[in-house]
N, C-alpha and C positions, 0 to 999 in steps of 0.2 A: 200611451192608450190607444189603440185599437178601439173610437168609441160608438163602433156600428157592431161590434163581435159579442155575442151571446155571452154569458156567463153566468156560471155555476157557484154558487157560495153553499158551502155545509157550516150548518153551525149545530154545535150540537156543548145544550146547559142539562145542568142537573139539578136543578130546584127552582121553587119559587124566584127569589133573587135573582137565578139565572134567566128566566124567563122574559122576564121585565128589563133586562140587560139589551139581552139580546130584541126582540121587539122593536124596543127602540133605535137598535142598530140596524135592525130589515131597516127601519122606517126611513134612517137617514140614508143608508144604501142607495135607497130607491132612489132618493130626493139629488143626491147625488151621481148617481152611476146612468141614473132611466130608468124604472119600473118595469118596464117590457123588456128591455134586453137581458134582467135578472131572473135568474132561478136556483129557489130556497129550496133544501134539502135537510135533514137533521132529526132534533129531538129537543121539543119542548113542549110547554105549557098552551095556554088558552089565549094566551096575548101574542105568544111568535104566530099561534092559528091566525089570530087574527090577521095581522097581518101579510098571512099569503104561505104558512109553511106548516106540511100533511107530517103531523111525530110519526114519526115509525111506530112507537110506542107512545102509553099513556105516562108521562109523566112520576108520578105519584109511583110506578117500578123500582123507583130507584132512587126517588126522593128520599133515602134516609140515613138520620143523623143518632151520633154514639157509636160505642165500641159495640155493645149487644144487640144491640136495634141493626148495624152491621151485616155481625156475623148470622143473626137470626135469615137474615135474607141476601146471604151469601149466595147460593147458587142460583135465585132472581138476576143478580146485580151480575156475575160473572158472561151469565145467558147474555144478557141484554150489552155488555159491553164485547162479545162475539160479532152480535146482527150490527151492532150501530158501524164497528169497524169494516168488516162485510161489504155491506154496504156504502162504506164511504171510499173504498175502491174501486166498487162497480160504480160505481156514480165518480167517480176524478175528477172531481169541480176542480175547478179553478181558481180554491183555497179553501179550508179546514178551517172553520174559530171555533176555539174553546172555551166555555167559558164558567167559569168557576170550579165547585164539586170536582178539586184534582184527584179526587180516590176513583170516582167514574171516569172523569171525561181525559186525564190523564193519560188513562192507561190506555182508553179507545187510542188518542194522540200518537200515541211508542206501536201501538200495533201499524197504525195508516204508516208514519214514517218507515216502518219495518218492510212492508208489502209494498208500500207505496210513493218512496225517498221525490218522485217527482210533485209532489202537491205539498203546496205551501202550509205550515199551520199556525197561526196566531192561537194565542192564549189571552184572553179580556179577564182579567182578575187574578191579581197575584196569587201562590198560596202565601201563607206566614213564612215564608222561608228565614225573616226576619226574627220570628218570634223562636221558634222550634224548629226542629231539625235543615239547618239550612244548608248543607252538603243537598238537598235536592238541584238546588238554584243553577247550581254546573251541572249537573245531570241533562237540568229539562233545556240545555243546549245545543242536545242529540235530535231532541223533536220539535222541540221552538224557535223557529224563526224572529217571529218577534212577540214581544209582550207588553201586552196595555194596561197599566199599572190605574187602578183607584187612587192610592192616594200617596203623596206627594216627596215622601220621602224611599217608596220603595228603586227607583229606578237607582239609585248610591247603593240601597244595599246590592244588586243584582249587580253595580259594575262590582262593590267592593265582594259578592260572594261567585265570582264569576260564573253569570248568570246567561240567558241570552238578553241581547240590543230588548231598551223595557223604553218607553214614554209615557208619562204618568198625563193620561188622559182626559181624568178631571172622575169627581165623584157627585153621581148621581142625584147627591143630596144637594149640590150647590147649588145646581135648576132650581130647587124646590124651596130657597129658606124662606120666601117671602110668604109662604102658608103656615110655619111655623115658629115664627121672628117676629114679633110681639109689637104693638103700634104703642103709641105714647099712650099712658097709662091702662094699660093691658093688665099690667102685673100689680100688685098690691103693696108690695113692701115697703111703699115713701103714703099709704092710705088706713085707715083704721078698719077695722073688718079682722075678719081670721085671714090669714095666710093664705096660699093655695100651695100642694106640697101633691111632685107627684110622685108615685112609687110604680117600679117596673121591675118584677119581678123574674121578669123573662119571655121568652116567646115558643121556649120547648117545655114541655112538661114534665122534666126527668127535672131541668130548672126552676121549675115554680114550686114542683116536688120540697125540692132539699131547701127554698128561701120565703117560703112563703109565711112560715110560722118564724122562724127569722125575726122578718120585717114585722109583723103582728106586733113581738114585740116589744123592739125595736120602739115602734109606734106609742106602745106603750107608756115606756121610758119618758121620751119625747114628751108623751102632751103633760105627764109629771113634772119636768123641769123646762120646758117652754111658759118662757112668760106671756107668749103672745097667742091665743087659740091657732088651729090651721084645722083646713079641710083638705081630706084626703083623696082621692083621682086618682083609679087606675086606670091607662087604656088595655086594652085585653084585646088579642086574636080570639078570631071567631070559636078555633078549637077548644081554647083554653078557657072561656068564661064561665063557664060551668065549676069547672075546681078552683077558680078563682072565687070565683062568689061563693063556694063552700066556702074554704078556705079562711077568708074573709071573714064571716058570717061570727066567729067568734071571737074576733080582737075589740077592746074593748074603747075604740075612735069608729067615729060614722063616716063609713065609704061609700065613695062613686066612682061604680065599672061602668064602664064607657067601654062602648064598641064602634067598628071602622075608623076611616083614616081623617075623616074631616072632623070627627067625634077627640079626635087622637094631637089632631094641627090641634086645634082652637086649645085644652085643656096645657100643651105647651106651651104654649101662645103667653095662657094665663098662670103658668105655673111660676113659683117663688125662690124655691129651688126640690132636689129630686134625693130621694134615693133610691139606686137604680143596680140590675145585673149585669157583668161586663157582656160585650156586647157595641156593632152597628149601632143603639140606639145611644151610647156614650157622644159619640160622634154627631148625633140627633141634640142632644142634648146641648152638649156644645156649638155647635152653628143656631143653638133658638138661646146661646146667651147666659142657660141653667146653671146655677151651681151644683156642685152635685153629690155625694157620697158613693163610691159603688162598689158592691161585693160580686165574689162568687163562690160559689165549693163544688165541686165533684166526687162521684165514691169513691171512696179506698183504693178501690182498684186502680179507674183513671186516674187516681195519682200518682200510685205508684210507678203507672206508665210514664206518666207523661213526664212527672217534676226534674227525672233526668237531660230531657231535650228540648227543656222550654229553658231559652236564651236570651228574652228581650226584660226590656228594664223598669216592664211593665204590660202589663195585660187590658190597657184601655186606651183604646183607639185614639181621644182627642190626644194624651199623653206623650203617642208614642210622633204623632204628628206635630203637636208642641215643641217634643225636644227633651221636655222634661217633664215631671214625676208632680204637677201642679194640682191633679184631683186625684187624692189622698182616697186607697182602694185596700180592700181588705180580703182574701182570701183563703180557705179554710180552714184551718185552727181558731185565723183572728178575726175568722165573719162573727163577729157574738153580737147578740142584742148593745150592750153595754159599748162597746167599743165603737156599735156604728154611730145608733144616740148621742154620745159626746162628742163625737166630730161632727155629728151633724146640725148640732144647734147651734153651732157659733153662725150659722148657713141664714139659719130666720129671723136676724137682723144686719145691722150695716157691722162689722164689725169686718176688723184686718184680716180674717180669714177670704169671707164671703170678699172681697175686695178684692184677695192677691188674686182671689177666682178667675173674676168677672176680669181684671187686664188683662190676665194669660188669655183666657177666651178670646179678648178683643181683636186675636192675635189671627185666629183663626182664616177670618175670611185671607186676606196678602197668601198666606202659607199656601192653601185652596186653590186662588183661585186661575185662571190658564188661559184670563182674555174674553174675546169675544164669544169663543163658537163655546156649543154645547155640549159636554163631554161625549155623548153620541155623538155627535159630528165631531168631533177628532176624530173618535173613536173608526169611525166611518175614513174618514181621510190616511187613515195608519194603515187601515185593508187595503183601500185604493192603489196605496204606493207597493202596496208589498205586490198586485195582483199587477202594478206596472209590470216591475221589478222581474215578477214571472216570465210576465210578455215579450218583456227586451231580450230574454235568454231562450225565448224557445227559436 
């Protein structure tokens, strides 16, 4: 690669998690290729802005989740897709990186590929083709030149499904395990006094609304049956603190609600077990070594639409990485206080159920390890290789 030629890289994310990934990627690209020769454009939030991105529009214009929310914001989202694709084509960058949020970013990528096929496109974060709508993998080959996956089983999934060339670059959580994994003595299972139970009802309002009452009744049953008292902590995202505080006010168990990442990781380090909504948090819990029970509920209309499309053996990321259903999960009608309490109870003492989970979770490090590179550094290397291939063809 010509190490003196200026390079323009466009990065398009669609929500907060993508903004964080994009910022780390920008930082690693500057370290690898030289900050002075790089120019960035695209869509991002505050984290990417701090690395030098002037976003086309605010990230909250497109950061919508759930079928009903997407329908309500559809005119805005469609406009932003057009605006973004027009800007990419006009800029003719050396590479376009799209990050997660496939309902937005993949539509941008398709439009760019159709109008400017010379622009290489890298996708950072695989859509869940291994879970539902597997036909998307083969369709991605048309407009994605390389896929950077966060989960170790995804390259094989895309190979099997006919997807684009895929490299496992590592999940950002593996760089941070020291922040939420306990040191000797931080957990209380082997000591006298109350156990520490984490409750995580979700990071979206719809999840909290459906699960909070069920979780409260689960804890009431658990309190009656547990031979040992427990203290409950809920790490809450800022925009849901009041909803959670209001919902938990009627619980029969005393609950501590904490805000902020530092308080969340402190709660993880001291937790003995967890009751959690399905999501990335299950991988956080797994890497922290916390035995858990996972629950999830969606609306009836979403269940009707999604159930025929779901192909995965589990909805729990930790199970998918492990390749076995080590973590019990209860979905829709199976998500009841009685079932959750019955399954959670053995995790509050040294039982075969708890030991089996702990043994499974200890395998995660080896499964997710990528060597000496940080995930963002490996991702930057892949982007640099794509840039090099384009220069070689020019």
